[in-house]
N, C-alpha and C positions, 0 to 999 in steps of 0.2 A: 505495499499498498503505499501512496506517496506519504511527504511527512508533512501535512499540514501545513507548516509551519511557510514550507514551501510552494503555498497553492496562494494565489491572487484574490484577491481580500474580491467580494461584490458587494457594495458601494451602493449600487444602483441595478435595478430589475427592471423588465418590460416582461410588463402578465397580460396573455390572452390567447385565449384559453375559449372554445366550444362547451365541452363540456367539464363545467364549473365546480364536479367533485372533489371535497378538500383543497378548493382554489382559498378561502377562505383563510384557513388552519395556518396553511402552506407559504400567503402571505403574513397574516402573525408572526408565526415563527421569524422573516425575515425583517418585520416595522423592531420587533424585538429584539434582532441585530443589528438599527441602522441602517440598514439597506433602503431608500427611499427606495418608495413605488412608481412606474409606469404603466399607465395599463388602457384599452381601446373599449370602446362604449359599454357595454354591458357587462364588460367582468371589471371595467370601473367603475361602471353602478354601485353593481354586486361589492365588491370593498371597498367603495364607499356610505355601504349602506350597515356594512358591518360596523361604518366606525372607524376605517383606516385611510390616513391622506393616500391620497393618488395624486398623481397630473396625467391628465390627457394627455396620449400622445397627440390631439388633433392641436394641443397647445404647443409643442412644440416642432411640428410640421409644419404651423398653420394654414394647414385644408384640414375639412371638415372629412369624417368617411362619408362617401359616396358608394351605389352601385349597393347595393344590400347590407353594407359593414364589408366586402368585396377588399375593398382596396380600404385603407388601410395606414397600416407601413409602410406602403412602398415611397419610402424617400428617405432623400442620402442623411437627413441628420438621424433616421435610425439606423440604415444600415453602416454608415461611417461611421459611428457609437458601436455597433456592434463586431464592424468587422477589421474596425483598426488595427496596425501591431502596434501597442503600447509605445514596447523599445523599441520600434524603428523613427526616427526622427524626423524624417518625412512625415508619416502618418502623422505623427502629435503636432506639427507644426499644422499642417493641414485641418485639422480638429481643431486649433486655433485659432485658426483664419477662417474657419466656417462656421464657428461657436458649436461644433460640434461635444453635444457631454458624451463621455465612456456610459456604457450600460455595458456592465458587466456579467449576468444570467439574461435568457430568454427563456421563460414559460409559457412552451403553447403543446394545444394538442391539436385533433381533427374531427 
């Protein structure tokens, strides 16, 4: 098993699930560890209704969900936050130049 001290810290998580079973408990666990929650439509509403602080993806992207919720995370602010190599100076510079915040954990199901 990997050394836990060597694992990258999770500071921000994106949660977007169709099957919401267990997501509230999982999100509570993340929040208790100081993880900022970012979410989409129905998942964000569910988490907010459960008393969790959650930011909407639409606020990050500047675009609303569309096409019955099928298009919501297709944006450089999301992809860049997920895919940037944090030890690559060019990636870090591009994130800074475009105001892209890192996303350390993605929670998704279909």
